[in-house]
N, C-alpha and C positions, 0 to 999 in steps of 0.2 A: 504493501498500499504507500501511494507518494505520500509527503509530506503534506501537501493540499489536503487533499482526500483523506487522510486522519483526522484533520481540522474540522472538515465537512461533515466529516460522519460522529464526530465526538459527541458526549452526551450532553457537556457543561463546556464553557469557554471561563471556566472559576481559575488563575493563574497557578503555575506551579512554584514560583519565584515570588517573593517581595516586589515594589516598586523600586523601593531603597538598591537593593542589589542588582534589578536589571537595569535602573534607568538614573542610580544616584537620587542627588536632590530635585530632581525635574517630575512636575507632577504632566508633564505633556503624555497625551495616549491613553488618561485618564478620566475617571467622570469625575476626579475633583478640578480639573484643570479648569480655569473659571473664564469663561464667556467674555469676550472682549466691548469695552462700552464705543459709543459713537464718538467720544473724544474725553479726553483728558480733563476734570475740571481746574480751572485755574481763573482767577478773579482779578481784572475785571473782564467779562467778555463782551466783547461790542459786538453790536446786534445778534448778540445770543452766541455766538461760537468761537473760539480763540482766531478764526482765521476773516472774520466779520462778510464782508461784504462777497472775499475772491471766489471763482470759482477754477479758474483754468491752471493746473500745475505748472504748466510750463512761461510764466511769467508773473510777474509782480506779487513775490513772497514775500507774507507777515514778518514781523518783528514781534513776537509775543513777549520776548524779555523774559522768559522761561528757559530757564536750566532742567535739565533731568541730570540726575547725576548716577552712575553705575561703578562699579568698583569689579573687574574680572581679574581672578586667579587661577592662571594654567597649569594645572596642576599634572603630574602620570598617578596611574591609579588601577587597577581592577574593575569591572564590572561584568555583566554576565546579559547583558541587551537581548542577547536569544537565546539564552541558557549556556553558550558558550563562553566559557571564563579566559578573560584578556585584559592583558594591558592597554589602558588608551592614553590620550590628553584631552582633559575637561576643562571646562570651566566654569568654577564655583563648585567643583563636586558635582555637574549636573551633565547630565547626556537627554537630547540635546543640549547644548548651552540655554541662559537664559532668556528669555524674549525680552528685546529692546521696545518699548511703546513712548512715545513723544505727538507731538500733536503740529502740523504744516505749521515752520516759523519758528520751532521751538529750538533751542541749543541744547543737543546733544553732549556730554562728556563722559569720557569714559578712561578710567586708568586700569591699563593693562600691566598685572604684572606676573613676570615669568618664572616661575618657581620648577620649571623641568629641569630635574635634578641629577636624574639617572644618567638622561645619555645627552646631558649639558648642552642643548641647542638653542638656537634663537628664536623668536618667533615677530610676530605683527599681528595685526586687524585689520582687513579691509570693508566697507561699507558698500553694502554692492548697490550699485544703482545711482547714490547721491551723487551731484555733480562735483560739490565740494568746490564752489565758485569762492575764491575770497582765499579760500585754507587748501590749496594741491598740495603742500607737504603732509597733511592729516589721511590723505588718499588708505595710507597703510600696507604701500608696495616697497620690501625693501629691494635693494637696488637703483631705484627711482627718485621717492618720496624721503626715504629714513634708511638709516641702517638697522640691521633687526634689532630687538630688545635684548638685550646682553643675559645671560642665568640670573638670577637675583635683582634683577633692574625693572622697573617700570618705567611706562610711559605715559603719559596723558592725550589724549584726542579730543582735540574739541571743535566741531564743526554743526554748520546751520542743518535741519531736516527741513532741505531745501524743493523736496517734492513728498508728495502723498500714496499713500497705498502699501504696498505689500512688496517687504524686499527680507533680505538676510544679511548677515556679517560671514566674515571666514578670515581663519589663517591665510595669508597669502606667502607663508613662508615655503617654501619647496612645494609638497603636495601634503603639508601637514595635517589640513583641516580633514581629509581623508580618517583621520585618527578620532576625531569628536570635535576640533575647535571648530565651531558653528553653532548659529543657533537666526531665529528670525527676529525683521525688525520691523515694526509696524507703527506707520505714520499715519494719524488720522486726520482725514480732511474731508472737504464738503463733499456729498452724497448726489451723485447723478441719477442711482436709479436705488429705490426703497425697497427697504430688509427688515426683517425686524431681530433677527439675533444674530449676531460676529460670532462664530465657533471657533474662531483662531484660527492657527498656524498649523496645516496639514503638511508637513515636512515629508518628503519621499525622499528616501538615500537607498542609495547601493550598500552594501557593509562588508567589511572584512573582516575576517578574522585577525590576518599576518600584519600587525605594524607599517606603517606610511613607506619607512626607509628602508629597512628590507626590500619592499617592491620596487622601488626607486632605484636601487641597487640592481637590482635583477632584471630589471626588464628595462633601464634607459640603453639606449643603445641597440637594442634588440627590436626585431617585426613583428613581437607579441605585446600584448597589451594582459595585465594581472583580471583572472575571470573574478567578480565576485564572488562574496560566499553566500549573500542573502540580498536581503531585498525587504526596507521598512517602512513605517508609516507611523511618525513620531518616534522615531526611536525604538520601535517592539517587531517583532516577530518572532515567532519558534522556530525552530532547526532540528532537521533531520540529525539525532544524535546516533544515528549508526552512521552517519558517515565521520563523525567526529572520534578523536579518543574519548569515550564513554568517562574517563576519572575527569574531563573538563569539561561534560557538558550534561544539562541537565535537560530532559522532555518540557512541553507544554511550558517555558517560560513566562508568555504572556501577549495577548495581544493590545492593540489601542481600541479602544469603548469609547464613543462619541453618542450624544443624547440630543434627540431631534421633537421637537413639538408639532403635535398635529395640524393641521393648517399655517402654522408660521413658514415665513420666508428665511430658510439660514445662507449667512454668509460663511464661505471653504475660502481660506485664502492657502492655494498648492502653493508650494516651493519647490522645484526641484533642486535640493541642496547635495546632491550626492557627488563621487567623484570622476563617475563617467560614465554612468546609466542614462539614456533616453528611458523616460516613466510616460504610458498611457494609463489612464486615471479615470475609471467608473464608479458608478454606484449603482449597486442592481434596482431595477424598476423603476429609476427616478432618471428625469432629467436634467440637464444642468442649463444654466444663461451665466456665457461668459460676459462680464462685464470691464473688465482688466486685464493688458496684459503688460509685464513688468511693472513698469511705474505709469503706464498710458492708459486712460477712463478710455471707455470703448463703446461704442454703440451694442445694445446687447444680441446676444445672438445663442440658439441652443443648438446641444449638443449633448448626446451620450456617451464621449469620451475627449476627452482634454490631452493634448500630448505636448510637455515639455521637455528639452531640452535640458543640460545643467545650466542652471544659473535663471532660467526661466521663472517667471511666476506666470500663475492667472487666478483672479479672482474669480470664482462662481458662486451663482445663489442657485441655492435649492428649496423646493415647494416641498413643505412635509406633506404627505399624505391625510385623508381627513380623518375625523376621529375613529372611525372603525378600524383602524390600523394601531390604534393606541397601544394595542399590547405587541405587534409586532416587530422583529429585528433583521434586519437586511446589512448582506455586506458591503463593507466599501474596500475597492480594490485598485491597487498601483501595479500594472505587470511592464519588464523589463522586457522590449522584443528582443529576442536572441538572435544570435546567426551576425546577421550583417549590420544591426544597428548597434549593438552592444555585446557585452561578455558577462556573463552573472551563469553561476553555478546552482542558485535557485532564485527566480528572476519572479517570484508572486507573492507581493506582498497583501492583508489580510490584515482589515479593522471593521469593530463590528459598530453598526448606530442601533439604538433603541431608543423607539418611541415612548412616551409618557408611561403607560402602565406596565413596559416589557420587563420580563425576567434579567436582570443584566447580566446573568451568566448564560443565560442560551445561547444556542446556535441559531442562527441565523437560516432559514431554509428559502431565501430569495434564488431569483433567476439571474444568471450571470449575463451583462451584455455581451453581445457576438458584435464582435466588426472584423474586420479583413484588414491585419497587419498590414500586408502587401500595396496595397491600395493606398493607402497613408503615405509609405515608405518612413525614410527616417528623418522625418523634417516634422515642422508645427502643423496646425493648422492654417490654410490657403489664405494669400494676401487679401484675398477677395473679403473676407469673411469678417477680419479683424480693422475695422476701420474706428479709426479716434474719434470720442464724442467732442472734441472741441478742435475744429477743423485748422489746418496749417499746410499751407503748401509751401514747398523749399523754396527757396531764392529763386529766379527768373534766371540768373547768371550764377557759372559755376567757376571758380576763381583756380583750382585744381582738379584734376582728373588722374588719380593713381591706379596702378594695377595692383594687385598682388597675389603673385601666385604662388600657393598648395602643394610642393610635393615631398616625396619623401625617399630616402637613399643613403647610401652612404657619405660620411662626409672624410674629411682628410687621414683621418687615424683608424678608418674600416666598419665605424660604430653605424649602426642604422638610426637616422634622426630625421626629424621634421625641418622643413625647408619653407621659409617664407623669402621669396625673391630671391633665390638662390641662398640664404643666407641661415642659420640655426642658432637663434637667441641663446647667448650662458648672461648669466645675471652677475652681477660684482657688487656684492653685499659691502663691499669696503667702501665705493665710493658713490654716491647716491647720485644719477645723473641730474635731480632737480636741483641741490646745492650745486653741483660744479656750473650749473647753467645759469644760477644765482651769481657767483663768480665770473661770470662772461666766458667760460667754457663750454661752448655749443658745437664744436665739431668734435669727432671720433673717429677720423680716420687710420690710427692706430689701434683702433680694435673693434674693428666694422662688427664682429659679431653682438653687440651692442645693439644694433638692428633699429638704427633712427633713421627715420624720416622728417625732415626739416620742412615744413610747410611755411616757413616765415611771417606774412602777415596775410597772407591769403584768406580771405572769410568764409570760402564755403569749398569742404572737401568733399571730394565725391572718390567712391573706392570701389573699385571691380573686384572682386575675390573671385579668383577661380580656382579649384579642390581638382587634380590630377588625382587624388589617391582615392582608392574603395573604402574611404573613412569616411562618416560624417564629421563635423567640426561646430558643438556652439561657438558662436564667436562673440565675445564680447569687448565692448569700448567702454575706457572708465573717461568720466569727465562731462559725458554726451547723452544723451539721447539722439538716437538718429532714424532718420525715413529708412524705410526699406523700400527701395526703387523697382527691384525684381527680384526674380528668386527664379531658377530652373537649370538646364541642361544644354550643354551645346555653346553655343557662341549669344553673345547678349543684342537684340535686334532691335535696342533702343528704346523697346515700348517699356512704359512704366505702370504699375498699375495703379490705379485714381491717381493720377497725378495731382490732383488741386487737395489733395485729403490721403498722402502715404499713409500706412499703419507706420508707426513708431515705436521704439522699444530700445533695450539695450543690451541683451542678447538675440542673436538669430543664429538659423543653423546654416551651414553651406552642406549642401546632400553629400555622399559619397559620391564620386566621379573617376574619371580613366583618361588614362592618357590621349586616349581617341576621342574621347566626348568629357571634357571637364564640368562636371558640375557649378552652378556659380549664385552668388547674391551680387547685389548692388545696392548699396548703403550711401547715404550725404547727411553730413552734419555740419553746423555753422560751427566754426573755428572763433568763438566768443569766450573761452575761458583756458585763457596762458596757463600754459605748463606743458611738461612732458606726461604723456596719456598712454597707457598700455593697451595695446588691440591685439588680443590673443583667445587663443581655446581653450574655454572651459573647461575640457578632459584633461583632469589633473596629470595625466602619466604622459598627454600629448605636451599641455605648455611646459612641462619639465624635461621633454625632449626636444625641446626649442622653438615650438610653433607660437611667434610670440613678436612683435613688432613696439616698437617707441613710436606713437606721433609728435614729433614737438610743435608745440603753437606760441606763434608771439614772442619769441627770446627775448625780443628784447625788452617787452613788459615783465617777463621771470625777474630779471635784472634789477629790476624799479620794486620789488616787492620784497617785505619785510617778513623776513621766514624765521619766526621762533629759534632761540637757540637751542633749547629740547630737541631739536631734531639735528644739530651739529652734536648733540652729545651724547643721540643714541650713538654714533659713530664712534666717539672716545670711546665710552663703554662696551663699544664690540671691538675694537682696536684690542684693549684690553683684555 
């Protein structure tokens, strides 16, 4: 009997392990997890809301004057999230890490302390999707905006919640977040589609029993990527102990559980916080209404399957069944498409949804949503479906058009690595480029592996990204939202999907391609945020193998910035 069939045929969903043993101090995945508010209260509230009359997230960010303070202690420890006892890296003893909450326009302050002692490695924290206008040094990328936070040292990030919606944070040190250094980040803002209950974050993550660093050592420079051992919803899923050393595995560790109310509209904040896997999310016998992708509110559309690449998010609304279903339970599922899309040994994640009067240890008897994986491919929903709610057309004139070609092959040493425009990126943690640019050093011919494209004073950048390799890549741009003008295979013919209001997000998948037929995406963004911004694949193993470019923007203005001395202090501590 397979693991999934054993769960479906069980007589109870009572967990075999306590929440503290599986997930430490986290309450995500339990019925004790708090529902989220419509906004965090603070006074005064102009016009009844912290953001007053504002609606569109792209302009006129409010200044609430409110600080949201967090302290993150990163430590090593043992947990049994799926029943397998393993060491990992955890934030405040939680897996997943604490949820950050703020209102649009608040200032978020997070002090990160590195207590990683046994392996004595650095760390950092990136606030995914936030623009970091005026604060590029707090973007959290070692080798770009800071040196790593040294062991037993702290670094305080201070930045504005300059967009609203659903996102996450994660370590940007090597592939470290695959060990557990990540969490949800919720920024409350105007409501363009009404709902009743905010269920909160639903983190979809592949999961590895082996620590990230041995995986990086084993797979960097090879043609292979590691298979994940499991797939999780909010850090929980059972594991088939017959596949593990039974002395280190406990069956029936426990699944995530959620509570729905009959007749109410529920908001779920879906986040793919994994290291490699594409996720396809469904709820048995329910339809979902998608209202936002990444930090972009969109015109609502209905679907039974939501597809998310690594780093992508989707806010969905789910209408509760009527009162006659008050004692029923349903399966929530997230599947990793095996084979050409992603790599997993156990690709199916389950969680249970219980209505008002249902027995919360009962096993749902609901019917799975069936869909054709091949018809969707390894990409997210069609660009035709995802139309921004607040229309914005790209500028009429393009000041820079840049080709970026993704290939895979041997470097000068014979190692198999990823290339972007024939360069495989190598980070230099000792000399962050943003700090060098502040000193006027903006040219790096002596180290082309830094892979810097200097766009100077150009105001609009269009990137034509072509993938010549048979693996898909969720491409993430820091410091910007970008328009997605086109997506396809072969040669782009210049056609733009909905040119007056294209999709806008911060991660877009370029599908698997081939030397004879590349896949492509065409994205465009305004160069209105001086800094050096990473553009990289969000698959942890691909970015570790070089699939990464740095986009330099208005270098003359970088020199005029007043960078806090604490950024340079990270380097002095790291060097020591």
